[in-house]
C-alpha positions in Angstrom: 43.9 25.2 20.0 43.7 22.6 17.1 43.3 19.1 17.7 44.2 16.5 15.0 40.8 15.4 13.0 39.4 18.9 13.5 37.8 20.6 10.6 37.1 24.4 10.2 33.5 25.0 12.0 33.4 21.9 14.0 32.5 21.8 17.5 34.4 20.0 20.3 33.0 18.8 23.5 35.3 18.5 26.5 35.5 18.7 30.2 35.1 22.0 31.9 38.4 23.5 33.7 38.6 26.1 36.2 40.1 28.5 33.4 36.8 28.1 31.5 34.6 29.9 34.2 34.7 33.7 32.7 34.0 32.4 29.5 31.0 30.1 30.6 29.7 33.1 32.8 29.7 35.3 30.0 27.8 32.6 27.9 25.3 32.0 31.0 24.6 36.0 31.2 23.3 35.8 27.6 21.2 32.4 27.7 20.5 32.5 31.5 20.0 36.3 32.5 18.0 34.9 35.7 21.1 33.5 37.0 22.3 37.1 37.6 19.3 38.6 38.9 20.1 40.1 42.3 16.4 39.3 43.2 17.3 35.7 43.2 20.5 35.5 45.2 20.4 31.4 45.2 21.5 31.7 41.9 24.8 32.4 42.2 26.7 31.0 38.8 30.3 31.6 39.7 29.7 29.5 42.9 27.7 27.0 41.0 31.0 26.5 38.7 33.2 26.2 41.7 31.0 23.7 43.7 30.7 21.6 40.2 34.3 21.5 39.9 35.2 20.8 43.3 32.9 18.1 43.3 35.0 16.5 40.5 32.5 13.9 39.2 33.3 15.0 35.3 29.7 15.7 34.6 30.1 19.3 33.2 31.1 20.0 29.6 31.7 22.8 27.1 31.1 22.8 23.5 33.9 24.9 22.0 34.1 26.2 18.5 37.8 27.3 17.7 38.5 29.0 20.9 35.3 30.1 21.8 33.0 28.3 24.2 29.7 28.1 22.5 27.8 26.0 24.8 27.6 24.1 28.4 25.9 21.2 30.1 26.3 20.4 33.4 24.5 17.0 34.9 23.9 15.1 38.2 23.2 11.8 39.1 22.0 10.6 42.4 22.6 7.2 42.1 19.2 6.2 40.6 18.3 9.2 38.5 20.2 11.3 36.1 19.6 15.2 35.7 20.8 17.7 33.1 21.5 21.5 34.2 22.6 24.6 32.6 22.1 23.5 29.0 23.1 26.6 27.1 24.0 27.4 23.7 
């Protein structure tokens, strides 16, 4: 989908929606292979995405080039400190 003002080759940043789950998992499989290691079952990337979207704090974004997700960043805030998680391109 073209957005007014987009230029060929530009990257847009937008909030994650549930339909982004599979493309995000594909990206994370390349940049965070440890997320998919069965020896570390506490790292369940699908559950992480679902929990973050359910929490609904708006602190989860994707970078999109054309129609392809090329990056992610998830953040958190505990009222005092901010954290960045799953920054992958």
